[in-house]
C-alpha positions as CSV (number, residue, x, y, z in Angstrom):
1,M,-12.6,8.1,10.5
2,K,-9.9,8.2,7.7
3,Y,-9.2,5.5,5.1
4,V,-5.8,5.0,3.7
5,L,-4.5,2.6,1.0
6,A,-1.7,0.2,2.1
7,P,1.5,0.0,0.2
8,L,0.9,-3.3,-2.2
9,A,4.2,-4.2,-3.8
10,G,3.3,-4.3,-7.9
11,F,0.1,-2.7,-7.4
12,T,0.2,0.7,-5.5
13,D,2.3,2.9,-8.2
14,A,0.7,6.1,-9.3
15,P,-2.0,5.3,-11.6
16,F,-3.8,3.0,-9.1
17,R,-2.9,5.5,-6.1
18,R,-4.7,8.4,-8.3
19,L,-7.6,6.2,-8.9
20,C,-7.9,5.8,-5.5
21,R,-7.4,8.9,-4.6
22,D,-10.4,9.7,-6.7
23,G,-12.4,6.8,-4.9
24,G,-12.2,8.7,-1.5
25,A,-8.5,7.3,0.1
26,D,-7.4,10.1,2.5
27,L,-3.4,9.2,2.0
28,A,-1.8,6.8,0.0
29,Y,1.5,5.1,0.4
30,T,4.1,4.3,-2.6
31,E,4.9,0.9,-3.1
32,M,7.8,-0.4,-0.5
33,V,10.9,0.9,-1.8
34,S,14.4,-0.6,-1.2
35,A,16.7,1.8,1.0
36,A,19.5,-0.5,0.2
37,A,18.8,0.1,-4.0
38,I,18.2,4.0,-3.4
39,A,21.7,3.9,-1.3
40,H,23.1,2.1,-4.5
41,G,21.1,4.5,-7.0
42,H,19.1,2.0,-8.8
43,A,17.6,4.2,-11.4
44,A,14.0,1.6,-11.4
45,T,13.7,1.7,-7.7
46,R,13.7,5.5,-8.1
47,Q,11.1,5.3,-10.7
48,L,8.9,4.1,-7.9
49,L,8.7,7.6,-6.4
50,E,7.1,9.1,-9.3
51,T,3.9,10.5,-8.7
52,L,0.8,11.9,-11.3
53,P,-0.6,15.1,-10.5
54,G,-3.7,15.3,-8.2
55,E,-2.8,12.1,-6.1
56,G,-3.3,14.0,-2.9
57,P,-1.6,13.2,0.7
58,L,1.4,10.5,-0.3
59,A,3.3,8.9,2.2
60,C,6.8,6.9,1.2
61,Q,7.7,3.7,2.4
62,I,11.3,2.2,2.7
63,F,12.3,-0.8,3.7
64,G,16.1,-1.5,5.0
65,A,18.1,-3.4,7.7
66,T,21.2,-0.6,8.3
67,E,21.1,2.3,9.7
68,S,23.2,3.8,7.2
69,D,21.1,2.5,4.1
70,V,17.6,4.1,5.7
71,A,19.4,7.5,6.6
72,C,20.5,7.5,2.7
73,A,17.1,7.2,1.9
74,A,15.7,9.5,4.4
75,R,17.7,12.1,2.7
76,F,17.0,11.0,-0.7
77,V,13.4,10.8,-0.2
78,S,13.6,14.1,1.3
79,S,14.9,15.8,-1.8
80,W,12.4,14.6,-4.2
81,P,10.0,16.7,-5.5
82,V,6.8,15.5,-3.8
83,P,5.2,17.4,-1.0
84,W,5.5,13.9,1.2
85,A,3.3,13.4,4.2
86,A,5.2,11.0,5.8
87,L,8.3,8.6,5.5
88,D,7.4,5.2,6.7
89,L,9.5,2.4,7.3
90,N,8.5,-1.1,6.8
91,A,8.7,-3.6,9.6
92,G,6.0,-6.1,8.6
93,C,6.6,-7.6,5.2
94,P,6.8,-11.3,5.7
95,M,8.0,-12.1,2.1
96,Q,11.2,-14.1,2.2
97,K,13.2,-12.0,-0.3
98,V,12.6,-8.7,2.2
99,T,13.4,-10.8,5.5
100,R,16.4,-12.9,4.4
101,A,18.0,-9.4,4.3
102,G,16.9,-8.6,7.6
103,A,14.3,-6.2,7.0
104,G,10.7,-6.0,6.6
105,A,9.0,-8.5,9.3
106,K,12.2,-9.6,10.6
107,L,12.7,-6.4,12.6
108,V,9.6,-7.1,14.5
109,E,12.2,-9.7,16.5
110,D,14.5,-6.8,17.2
111,P,12.7,-3.8,18.7
112,E,15.8,-2.3,19.4
113,K,16.7,-2.5,15.8
114,I,13.5,-1.1,15.1
115,H,14.4,2.2,17.5
116,R,17.8,2.5,15.8
117,L,16.4,2.6,12.0
118,L,13.5,5.1,13.0
119,A,16.1,7.2,14.7
120,A,18.8,7.5,11.6
121,M,15.6,7.9,9.5
122,A,14.3,10.7,11.8
123,E,17.9,12.4,12.0
124,N,18.1,12.5,8.0
125,T,15.0,13.9,7.1
126,A,12.4,16.7,8.3
127,L,9.5,14.7,7.3
128,P,7.3,13.0,9.9
129,V,8.9,9.4,10.2
130,T,6.5,6.5,10.9
131,L,6.5,2.6,11.1
132,K,4.2,0.0,9.7
133,T,4.3,-3.6,11.6
134,R,3.0,-6.5,13.0
135,L,1.6,-7.6,16.3
136,G,5.0,-9.9,16.6
137,P,6.8,-12.7,15.1
138,H,3.9,-15.3,16.1
139,P,1.3,-15.4,18.8
140,R,3.7,-17.0,21.4
141,Q,5.8,-13.6,21.1
142,T,3.6,-10.6,21.1
143,N,6.2,-7.8,20.5
144,I,4.2,-4.9,19.3
145,F,4.2,-3.0,23.0
146,E,8.0,-3.3,23.0
147,I,7.9,-1.9,19.1
148,L,5.5,0.8,20.1
149,D,7.8,1.6,22.7
150,A,10.8,2.2,20.6
151,A,8.9,3.9,17.9
152,E,7.7,6.5,20.4
153,R,11.3,6.8,21.7
154,A,12.7,7.3,18.0
155,G,10.5,10.1,17.7
156,A,7.7,8.6,15.5
157,A,4.9,10.4,14.2
158,G,2.6,7.4,14.2
159,I,2.5,3.7,13.9
160,T,0.5,1.5,11.5
161,V,-0.2,-2.1,13.0
162,H,-1.1,-4.9,11.0
163,A,-3.3,-6.9,13.7
164,R,-1.5,-10.1,12.7
165,Y,1.8,-12.0,13.5
166,T,4.6,-12.7,10.9
167,S,4.0,-16.4,11.1
168,Q,0.2,-15.8,10.0
169,L,1.1,-14.0,6.6
170,H,-2.0,-12.6,5.4
171,G,-4.7,-14.9,6.4
172,G,-6.1,-15.7,9.4
173,E,-7.7,-14.3,13.0
174,T,-7.0,-10.5,13.2
175,H,-6.3,-9.8,16.8
176,L,-8.5,-6.7,17.6
177,D,-8.5,-7.0,21.0
178,T,-4.6,-6.6,21.0
179,L,-4.9,-3.8,18.8
180,A,-7.4,-2.1,20.9
181,E,-4.4,-2.4,23.9
182,V,-2.0,-0.8,21.6
183,V,-4.4,2.3,21.0
184,R,-5.0,2.5,24.8
185,R,-1.2,2.4,25.5
186,A,0.1,4.3,22.7
187,K,0.9,8.3,22.8
188,I,1.3,8.8,18.9
189,P,-1.9,8.1,16.1
190,V,-2.6,4.5,15.1
191,T,-3.7,3.3,12.1
192,G,-5.2,-0.3,11.9
193,N,-4.7,-2.9,8.8
194,G,-5.6,-6.5,8.6
195,S,-8.7,-8.0,6.0
196,V,-10.8,-4.9,6.0
197,K,-13.0,-5.5,3.0
198,D,-16.3,-4.0,3.7
199,A,-18.6,-1.8,6.3
200,A,-18.6,-4.5,8.9
201,S,-14.5,-5.2,9.0
202,A,-13.7,-1.2,9.1
203,A,-16.6,-0.8,11.8
204,A,-14.8,-3.4,13.4
205,M,-11.3,-1.9,13.1
206,A,-12.4,1.5,14.0
207,A,-13.8,0.1,16.9
208,T,-10.9,-0.4,18.4
209,G,-9.8,3.4,18.7
210,V,-7.7,3.5,15.8
211,S,-7.4,7.0,14.1
212,A,-7.7,5.9,10.8
213,V,-7.8,2.3,8.8
214,M,-5.7,1.0,6.3
215,I,-7.1,-1.1,3.1
216,G,-5.1,-3.0,0.8
217,R,-6.1,-6.2,-1.2
218,A,-9.6,-5.1,-0.9
219,A,-8.9,-2.0,-3.1
220,L,-7.4,-4.1,-5.8
221,A,-10.8,-4.8,-7.4
222,N,-12.9,-1.9,-6.1
223,P,-10.4,1.6,-5.9
224,Y,-13.9,3.1,-4.7
225,I,-14.1,1.3,-1.5
226,F,-13.1,4.0,0.2
227,A,-16.2,6.6,-0.8
228,A,-18.3,3.7,-0.1
229,L,-16.9,3.1,3.6
230,K,-17.3,6.8,4.4
231,G,-21.1,6.5,2.9
232,A,-20.5,8.5,-0.5
233,P,-22.1,7.4,-3.4
234,V,-19.7,5.3,-5.9
235,R,-20.0,7.3,-8.7
236,R,-18.2,4.8,-11.2
237,T,-18.8,1.3,-12.2
238,P,-15.9,-1.4,-12.8
239,D,-16.1,-0.7,-16.5
240,E,-15.5,3.1,-15.6
241,M,-12.9,2.3,-13.2
242,F,-11.1,0.3,-15.3
243,R,-11.2,2.5,-18.1
244,A,-10.0,5.5,-15.9
245,H,-7.0,3.4,-14.3
246,L,-6.0,2.4,-17.9
247,D,-6.1,6.2,-18.8
248,Y,-3.8,7.1,-15.8
249,I,-1.5,4.1,-16.9
250,L,-1.2,5.7,-20.2
251,D,-0.4,9.0,-18.9
252,Y,1.9,7.6,-16.4
253,R,4.1,5.3,-18.5
254,P,2.4,3.7,-21.8
255,E,4.8,1.3,-22.0
256,L,3.7,-0.4,-18.8
257,A,0.3,-0.5,-19.9
258,V,0.0,-3.8,-21.4
259,L,1.8,-5.7,-18.2
260,K,-0.6,-3.9,-15.9
261,L,-3.6,-5.1,-18.0
262,R,-2.7,-8.5,-17.4
263,T,-1.4,-8.2,-13.8
264,H,-4.0,-5.7,-12.6
265,L,-6.9,-4.4,-14.7
266,F,-8.6,-7.8,-15.3
267,R,-9.7,-7.7,-11.1
268,Y,-12.4,-5.0,-12.4
269,F,-14.3,-8.0,-13.4
270,S,-13.6,-10.7,-11.2
271,G,-16.8,-12.6,-10.5
272,R,-18.8,-11.4,-13.5
273,P,-20.4,-13.4,-16.1
274,G,-17.9,-14.0,-18.6
275,A,-15.0,-12.5,-16.8
276,A,-12.9,-15.6,-17.7
277,A,-13.1,-15.2,-21.3
278,L,-12.2,-11.5,-20.7
279,R,-9.3,-12.2,-18.7
280,A,-8.2,-14.7,-21.7
281,R,-8.5,-12.0,-24.2
282,L,-6.7,-9.4,-22.2
283,N,-3.9,-12.2,-21.7
284,G,-3.8,-12.1,-25.4
285,V,-2.9,-8.4,-25.8
286,K,0.6,-8.0,-26.6
287,S,1.3,-4.4,-27.8
288,L,-0.1,-0.9,-27.4
289,A,-1.4,-0.8,-30.8
290,E,-3.7,-4.1,-29.8
291,L,-4.7,-2.2,-27.1
292,A,-5.8,0.6,-28.8
293,A,-7.3,-0.9,-31.2
294,W,-9.2,-3.3,-28.6
295,T,-10.4,-0.4,-26.0
296,G,-13.3,1.5,-26.8
297,P,-14.9,4.0,-24.3
298,N,-16.5,1.2,-22.5
299,P,-13.7,-1.6,-22.4
300,L,-16.3,-4.2,-22.6
301,D,-17.0,-3.2,-26.6
302,A,-14.5,-5.3,-28.0
303,P,-14.5,-5.3,-31.8
304,T,-14.6,-9.0,-32.0
305,G,-17.9,-10.6,-30.3
306,D,-19.3,-10.8,-26.9
307,V,-17.0,-11.2,-23.7
308,I,-19.5,-10.9,-21.3
């Protein structure tokens, strides 16, 4: 079974993807990138396409609501100096800032629009075009089979199905029986997504017959979950993951290190004795100079007292 790192806005940047690649991920996705922002030349959005050496296979995910925007994004991404494995359309993000623009999970309501957007992408790139979506708007309206048909008619090379409805956001039951039916009907590879966090949930997802399992939030505190699910030895402790992740951030964009320290790196110590005190100390770091003074070979070797 292949295990894939999901696109997570604010988290799956180049340093984190690189660490997950170290941790056994077979494929990783960029953060979700706005097609409209690419079309309008937004520099900060284009930074989301930057990579680090050694990331391995990488897919770019875009979101958009118009054929012209996704076509422009497809051309631009194709020209970016990265050996992309795929160009993916997001039709599953339920966040209001995305759906109110007609993108993300709003598209689940209109399979034919998904078809038009995928076709526009396919016409403007030689890359494999794929789709990430949900089962439907809510349990009374299961659109996934119409969406699957729309994707296949547009020439999609694969589909990722979050086995929940838009109305569920990121919680509640995953409908693996419906996902299994998608696999049975599909003529293209299906990747399963939704609350895979350990060996039992990964096995349940794999039992649907999917070609790959996508993991999102469970990787945030354990980027080596991919290796663990494959039965490979996990060769880094959380402390060492912290150190490696920080090093990748410093190699990539040092100016982001303090921000990422507060928003991401504390997760490696979640649930451990003294984690709250450590997080408070991390939140108190204001500059790279402080970070350099604070961090030793082991990030818990702080120069002023015990934190764990």
